[in-house]
N, C-alpha and C positions, 0 to 999 in steps of 0.2 A: 572864671576858665568856662567852657565850654563839656557840658555831659554827655560822655559815651555812651549812644544807644543804637541798638539794632535797626537796618533801614527797614521800613514798611516795604513787605510782597511787592507790592505796587511801584514804589519807587526804584527798589533792588531791579526789577523786570525789566523797566524802561533803562535803565542803566547797561545792563547786561545786553539790551536789542542793540544798544550802540554800538557794539563789536560783532554781533549778528546779522544786524540789519541794515547795508549801509544804504541798500536801493532794492528797486521790485526783485530785481536779477538774484540779490542776492537771499530775498525768500523764496525764487524758484526756485534758486541750487539747493537749499537745504529742505525743502519738501521733496524734491525728485528725488534726490540723495534718499531720502526713509522711507521713500519707495522702493528706491534698488534696494535697498536693504531687507525691507520686506519681501524679496523676491518674484516682485513684477515683470512680467514681461511684455507689458503696453500700459504706459504713459501717455495720457491728456492733459494736454497744457491751453488753458483758456485765458487768454488776457483782453483786459478792457482798459483803454487809456495810457498803454505803457505800462499797465502796472496798478496803479495809482487808486483805480476804480475799482477791481477787481483780478485775482491774481485764484484759478482753479484747478487742483491738481486731482487727478482722478487717477489710479492705477487699479489692477487686478493681483493688488497680493495676499498674503496670509489673511489682513485684518487687523483690528484690535476687539478685545472682547469688553463686555458692555462696563463691568467691576473695573478696567483699566482705563477707560477712556477720561475720566476725571483726572487721574494719576498722572495720565499721557501729558497734560497742560499744566503739569505741575515743575517748578526749574526743579534741576537735577534727577528727574525720571526719565530713567533709559534701562530699555532690555539688554543692553547690548555688553555692558559689563557689571560685574557685581564685585571682584578684588583688583588687589594691587596688580597681581602676577595677569588678570583681564586690559591691565590700561598698558602692559607692558608688550604687549603682543597681540596688537588691535589689527582686524583685515577688514571690520565694516567702514563703512566709510561717516557713519556719523556715532556718537557715543559720549557728548557731553551733556544730553538731557535739556539743553538750554533753546532748541528753533523753538516747537512750540510756544513754549512759555514769555519766549522774547516776542514772538509775531504777534503771538495775542495782546501783548500789553500796549500795542499801536498801532492796532487795526480792531474791525468784529471779526471772530473767527469762530468757523464754522466746522466742527471735525465729524466727518461721519463715517462709520467702520462696518464692516459685518464679516465672521467669519464662518469658516466652512461648518462649524461644526453650530452655528446658531442661525435658526429660520425667521428671526429677525434683525434690523438693523437698527442702529442705536444714533443718534448726532448730539455731538457737546458745544453748548454754545456759550463764548466766554467773551466779555466788551472789554475794553482798556482801562473802563473807568472805576468798576469796581472788582475786576479778575474775577469773581464769584463764575462756576460753571454750570450751565442749566440739561439736563437732559433728557429726550424726549423722543420718541419711536418714530422711524424712518423707513423708505424703501428704499434698498441700495443691494446691487448686485456684492457677491465676495468681492472684498476690497475695501481699499480708504479712499475718501473724498477730503481735500483740506480747502477751503473755500476764506480767501481773504476778501475782506471788503477794506473801502477806506483807508488805506496805510496811513500812518503817520497822522490820522485824525486829529489824534487829540495830544499829537506835538506839533505846530502850528513853524515851529522856527526850522526843524528837519524837513517840513514840508515846501517850505520854500527852498532847501536845497537843490530837491530834484528837477533833473533838465528836463525839455522839451520832449512828449509825449515817444517822437521818434525816435529820440537819442535814448531814449533808458528802454525803449524796444528792442534797439539793435544790439544793446546790451545781453536782456534776453537772450534772442537769436545767436550770438557769440558764448552764450554758455552751452546752449542747446548743442552749438556743435561741441564743442569739446566735450560735454557726454554722450553726446551718437556715437563717437571715435571712442571712447573707452568701453562702453557696452555696446557690442554690436549684436547681441541676441537678444536686445530689446528695441519693440516699437515706438516711436516716439511720435507726438501728434502735436501742433503747435498751433493756435487759431489763436488772430488778433479781432478783434473786434467783429466777433462770429464769422471770420473769412481764414479759412485754414492755408497757412503762410506756408509750413515747413512738414512735411514725411519722413520720417526716416524708417524704414520699414524694416524689421528684423531681418541680419544676412546670415546664414548659415554655410553656406560654400564661399568658396575661395571667389568666384566670381561675385558676389553679392558682396563680400566684404567690399571688392575693389571698386564696387562702382557706390558703394556708400564715401568709400573715400572721395570717390570722385565727387561724388552729390557735396561732400563738405569744402573738399580743399580746391578742386577748378580739377579742369582737364591737363593742364597743365602738369603737375602734381603725379597726376596719374600718370601721364606719358614717361615721365622722366625719373620715375620713383624705383628705388634698389632694397630690398627685402633684406631687411637684418635681424640676424637670429644667432646667440650665441647665450651658452652656459659655463658657469664654472661650480662647480658644487651648488649651492645653495643659492646663487645668485643668477639669476637668467633676464636678458634683455634682447628683445624683438618689436617690430616696427618696421618702418619705411622712411628712408630717407633718401631727396633728391641729389642726382650729381648736381654737380657746380652749373649746368649751363641752364638749372632750373633757381638758381639763386634770385631773390627777390630784393629790392629797396628797401622792405622795411621786413617787423620780425611779427609778423600778422600770420603765419604758416606754422609757429612752431608749439606744438603738443606733447607733454608729457608727461606720463603718469606714473605712480610708483603703489603697485599694491593697487592697482585701479582707482587710485584716490588723484584730481587735477593737482599739478605741482608746477611753480614757479621758481623752483631751487635754485639759488646762484653755483652753488658747485655743480649741480647736472647741465649748467646752461653755459659754464665756462668748459667744460669737458667738452662737450660738443662744437663750443667754437673754436676750441685750440685743434679740434680734430679738421677741421675745416679752413684754419688762418693762412695754409699754404696755396690753397684753391681759389678762395674767393678776396675780391679787394675789399678794404676797410667798410665802404658805404655798403657791402653786400650782405644778406643775412639769408642763411641757408634754412631748409622747409623741411618740418619732420616728424613723425608720428611717433613717436617711441614709449617703450613701455615698459618697466622695471620690474620686475619681481624678487623680492628678496624675504629672507626670513623676518618674520615679523618684531623678532626679540631684537634684530640688529637695525633697526629703525626708531625714531620716536615722533609720533607726528603731532606731539600735543607740546607743541612749542610755538606754535603761530596762532594768533588769535582766527585768524580766519582759514587754519590748516593749508594755507596755500605753498607753506615750506616743511621740510624736516631735517632731520638732523641721524645721522647717518652716524653707528659708532664706530665703522673701518672707511671712515672718510676715503682716505685714500685709495686704498683697495676698490671702492667702487670708483671712484673719478677715474683711476687709468681704464680698470675694466672698458668703462663704456668709451673712453677715447681709443682705448685698442682696438676693438669692435666697431668704430667708425670708420678709420683709417684704412682698417683690413677691408672693407665694404667697400669704400671709396677707391682703394689701390685695386681691387679686383674688377671695378667699373673701367668702360671704355675711354675715361678721362684720364686714366693712370697706368691702367695693362691689359691688353685685350689679347686676343686668341691667337690672332693674327700675327700683332707686333708688341712685344711686353716693353712698351718704353715707360718711363719714367713723365710724370708731368712735368719737370722741372728737364726734361733733355730731350726734347723734339729737334731733329733735326730742321736746320731754316732750308728750305729746296734752294735757294740762292746765294748762299756765304760757304763759298767750296773751299777755306781757310780754318773755318768751322768743323768742316766732315773730316777734312785731315786733321785737325786736334784731336776729334773724337776717337780718329782711328788706333793715334799714336795712344791714347788712354783706353784701349782694347775694347771701344765702344760705340764701333758702327752699327748705327740701325738701317732697317730698309727704307728705302724712300718713302715720302709719305704719298698718302691719293692725295691728287691734287682737285680737292673741294675747298671751299669758302673754310677760312679756318673760324670757328668758334669766338667771344671774348678770351674764353678761359685758355684756349690752343694758342690765340696769339701773344697770352702774356706769358705761357711757357716759351714760346716762340723766341721772346725779347729778354725772358730768363737764362736762354740758351746761349745768349751774344755773349754772355760773360763769362769770360774764362775760368774752369775748378781750379787752377792754379795764379796767385797774384802774377803779376807783370812785372818782373823785377827793373827793365826797364822804367818804369814810374819813380824807383827809389834811388836812382842813379844819383850820385851825387852831385850833378849839374841841370836836373828837374829842378827847377824853383816849386817850391808847394804855394798851392794855390790856399790860403786860410779860408775861402769858403767853400769851397769843395766838403763834400759829406765824406767820411773818416769811412764808410764802408756802402755797401750796394743797399744798406737797408739801413731804415730809419727808426728812430725810436718805437712806432708802430709796426715793424715789419712790414710797410709799404716798398712796393720793388721804386726804386729810384730808376730814372731813366738810362736805361742802360748803354754800353758803348755800338757803335755801329758794326763793327765786323773785327774781329781778332787779329793779330797784325801777326804778321812772320814770326818776327823776333817772340813772340807770346807763343806761338806753337814749334818755335825750336827749343826755346827755355822748358817748355813741357815734355818734349820728346826726348830731350836730358834730361828730365827724371825720370820719365819712364823706362829710359835703359840702365837695366841692373851695372853692365859693364862699361860705363860710361865715364871712368874719373881720367879717360886718356880723350875723349871726344874732342875737346874742345883746349888747346894749350895757350898760355895767357903767355904773352910776345917776353923772350928773355929779358926786354931791359926794363921789365919790372921783377923779375925776382931775381934778384943775386943772389938770396940763400931761398933756402926752403922755409916752412914756417913748422917750426918745432911743437911751441907751447903758445898759449892765450898769454894777453897782460892783462892791464888792467882795460874795466867796459869804459869809455871815453865818452859817447852821446849815442841819439839815437838818430838815425835817420829818415827821414820820410816816413816813420812811425813804422816802419816795418826792417830796419835795416839797424845793425848793431856796427858801430865802427870801435875798432880795439887796439891796441898796441901789442902788437907779436910779436916777439924774437928778431922777426925780420922785417919789421916797420909797421905803420898803420896799415891795418885790414878790415874789409867790410864784410859783416858777417851778416847772410839772409837766414832772417829770424822765423820767417815760412819754413821755409826746409828743414831748419833745425827742427821746427814742431814736428814735420814730418817724419823724421829721423827719429825723435823722441817717441812716435808712438808707433814706427816702425821695432825700437827696442825693447816698447812694452808687450809687443805683440809675439817677439822671438820667443817659443816655445826652448829654445837653444840655452836660452840665459836661466828660464824659471819655469816650473809648470805654468802654464795657465789656469786659472779654476772657472769648470763652467759656471756661471750665475744664469738659473733655469728664467725663463719668462713668465711672468705672472699669468698672461693669458697667450699662449703659441700662437705664432703669427702663421696665417695659412697662408699661402699662394698658388694660386691655381696657374698651371703651366699644361706644354704639351706632351704628349707622351717621350718623345723624344729628347727634351731637356730633363727628363728625370734620369736618363741613360748618362747624360753630359753629367749631372750632378752624383749620379753615383761613383761614378770615375773619380772624380774631383774632392769626394768624399772625403779618403781617408788623410788628405790635406788639408780639409775643413777642420776637420779633429785635432791636428795639432796644434789647431789656432782655440781651439776649444769651443767651436759653433757644432752643435751636436743637430743633425738634422731627424727627421721620422716620413718617411713615405707611406701615401695611404693610394686607396685606392681611387680609379676617377681622376688623373693627373692633379693630384692632391700634395704639395710637399708642408710638411709643420717644421716651422724654427721651434723648438725646443731650447735652447740655451745657448747663450753667446759671452765671450769674455767682457770686462769690465770695460777696456778702449769702446768697443762695439756699443755698449747698453744705452747710452743714450741719442744713439742715431737711427735713422728714417731705416730701418733694416728692409722695407718693402722695396724702396729704390735704392738699396744697395745690393741686393738679390735679383732685380731687375736688371742691373747693370751687368753684376757676373752672367747671368744667364747669357746676356746680347754676346758678351765676350767669347764663351764655351761654344755658343750656334756659328762664330764667324770663326771657329779652327782652330785659335788663339789654345797654344798648350801652355798652362802656366808652372812656372816652378814655385819651390817654397819661397824662394829669395825675392820672383817677380809677385805671387801673392800679397808675401807680406808690405812689400812697398807697396802695392796698390791699393791696399783696404787702409795704412794708412794715410795715403794722398785722398781716399774720400774721405774719412774719419776727419782728417785737421778742419780745422774752420778756416773757411774761405776769408781773406782781404779782413784775418784780424790787426787787430794796430796794439805797439805795444808803448810802456813807459819804460825807463831802465831799468829800474825793481826785477819787473817782469823778464826782461829780458835776461837778466842775471841770471836769475830764478828759473828760467828756461834751461838755460845752459847747463846747471847746475843736474836739470831734471835730467837731462841728454845723458850727461854723464853717467848718472846713476844707473839711467836703461838699455845703457851699450857695457855689452860683456866686456870689448877694449875701449879704448881710446877713441877721442874722436879722429876720422881719419881728415889733417889738417891739410890732406894733399889734393882734396874734395874741390874741385873748385867752382862747383854749385853749391857748395856751402861758404866758403872764404874766400876773396879776392884780396890782393893787396892794390894800395891805393896808391900810385903813383903819381909824385908831388913834384916831380920835376920840373913839369912848364911852369909851373904857379913859381915854385922857387926861384927859376930863372928872372918869370918879367918882375918878381919883387926885389930881388938883387939888382933889378935894371942892367942888367948884361945884354 
């Protein structure tokens, strides 16, 4: 049986180097982060042959005193943490004390430094073979220089895995871009084979910061970027995102930082991607530069060997905070809501579809005519989306309509990609929707007397689902066809009815800010008492700004930005909404479109509907249920 032994220092360092030193760019990252932690405001990076021959980092930081130079090259030697409490609240970029020791174990390393209190600079030299450190005096200004020669000279197997000189230097360039965006106050100079390749001057003013962003991310990013800034207690998010017009075909301009540390965190990426999901196609990628500042005790940075990921103690809070901030910023951009016309991204009226305009008018959602400009890709997608009616077409669910088994069950696929929309809204669809939005419409359309021999007083057994959106039931008056989509709206209307029970206000984690016109403020103030009956709490601030503070549970998961934009459009067009009209309108907006049902789901819906209604169902409502006349079929089958 093999004997357990402690590994020699040289072997232990080379094993650690496998985690720390992946390629030359990894060395540059560790050394530049050390310079930033030392308070440097200028860092010069010299590279030769993609970093395999030489990596030299020089800074003007506070330096290292002579007595600690040798210790700095030892494993787990650091000045950044001393106790377990320090580990739980790390604000520095480095903290493990492995970088210099690991790099020196696979290269020929020289560490030169001088502090402001020393008259003489000292150099510490270490080579991977014996790991012994030699000190000697030298000339050097205040600060530190680290020179790494012949990377992987003593580990030829790892050296073989290095790519070409151009590829390795490209990784270093990309790394410097990320660092340049994280610290605008630091000047960075990058040279390759003696030639100055990149120079990022320290940026102090807003204009200089924008220039650095443009130099890193490009002119298209700078021309389409939106500034984001939001704070909730100790959690702060700020930075820049781009409008959907500046979407890219690859995710190469996605920079995120947590407490100044470069991150590729899955939770953060998911929140950002989710905030853009309605604005971008699946093959498009958002571009952003975002900074998250959080209490150091609320985040664990010691969960990834390369420190690329973190763990948040309140992960859901951080996720929703990022999502809400970006949705708010996008909603206030010209892609979603503008000062001239506050229209939602998926409610852009098509200039040539008169039937659509008629449908929107019955929905109290008439929008001003769009400008005669060539639509952008995102606007074309919004126009396509608008062609799908907001309320399902009942004609599609009639008994004589054959079901196409190859047809998608809804307008959205599994990946939320937009399917081919209908070219135009039919007159019958517009008629159905108009009946829906008319509260006093029970007598709007009479069923032929031949069908109704006696009124429906009770629902019998649920028989089967028709076209996944209608329920065939055996009523006291015969077979009836019940519209499940309309039943869903009536259920939500019952849940929103404060005449039945007092709705509970649910405060939003991050209040939603709406930037509107001054005249819209007056309209919202007039309808505010009605909104409060629905447990919707608004707060008005200076600068034509409305804050949505709380909503009831049925509205909790809905797109509030879109909902209130449409509501403002209704009020702007002079529509006077009563409590009954507003409750029905809210329910129709919240109800899921094109939803399909199983038999058990339909039975549960009817049960919920009866529970949400103060009174029993109105079975005389012909928009909810209609008797099915089988006389023609019976006659044909009877061979009469």
